[in-house]
N, C-alpha and C positions, 0 to 999 in steps of 0.2 A: 504494500500500500504506500502511496505517495500523496502528500497533501501540499497543495499550493494555497497559502493563506496570505491575504493582503489586507492590511488595516489602513483605511483611508481617513484623512483628516480634512473633511470638506469645510469650506467657509459656509456658515449657516445659510446664507442667501443662495448657495449653489448646491445644496444637499440634494435637491430633486434632480438636477441635471446630472450629478455624479451617479446617483442611483439609477437613472435611466441608462447611463453609459454602462454601468455594471450589468444591467439586464440585457444589453446588446451583446456583451461578452457571453453571458449565459446562453443566449439564443444561438450565437455563433458556435458554441461548444457542443450543442446538441448533436448526438449521433457520432461524436468523435470516438474512434476506437480506444478502448481502455478507460473512458470516463465512467466513473461510478455515480457521482453526484456533484452538482454545482449549484451555487446560490449566493444571493446577497443578503446580508443581515445588518440590522441597525442596533447599535448598543444604546439602550435607553438612558443610561447614566451619562454618557459622554457625547452622544450624537455622532460618534465615529461610525463609519460604514465598513463592514467586513465582507470581503469576498472569500469564499471557501470552496475549494474544488478537491474532490477525492478522486484519485486515479489508481488504476491497477498497478502502475509502475511509473518511475521517473521517465523512462524511455517513452512511454505512451504520452505523457505530458509534453515532453520535448518535441515529439513528432507533430503535435497539433498546435503548440503554443503560438507560433508565428502566424498561422492562418487565423486562429481565434482572436488574437489581439489586434489583427489588422482591422477588425470591425470598429475599433475605437482609436485608431492611429492618429486621426485628425482632431480628436477631442482636446479642448484647451485645459488640460489638467492643471497647468501652472496658474490659471485664473480661478479655477474652481476650488483648489486645495490650499490649505495653510502651509503644508509642507509635503514633501514626497511621501508616498505610502511606505509603511513598514511591511516588507515582503519576506515571507518565510517559506522555505522548501523543507518540509518535514518528512523524515523517514523514521520508522520504528527503530529504537536502539536495541 
């Protein structure tokens, strides 16, 4: 199992745009070989947005990542976010 976890720090006035962008990533990932689950989550305490994707393997993620993230390549993250996202690539220890 491989987990791609991204914690986003949206500016409050751009939270909806960033969430829509995350949903475009979710849609682009549908049907990707090795994808187990993908989704966007909102932390109620901090208003951060979290993208979580579970993959069968890191290789499966890497084979699809470029195509998936192309769906949001032109989104103005620098305008929507307070800082770059914290991105984690997690494997079981």
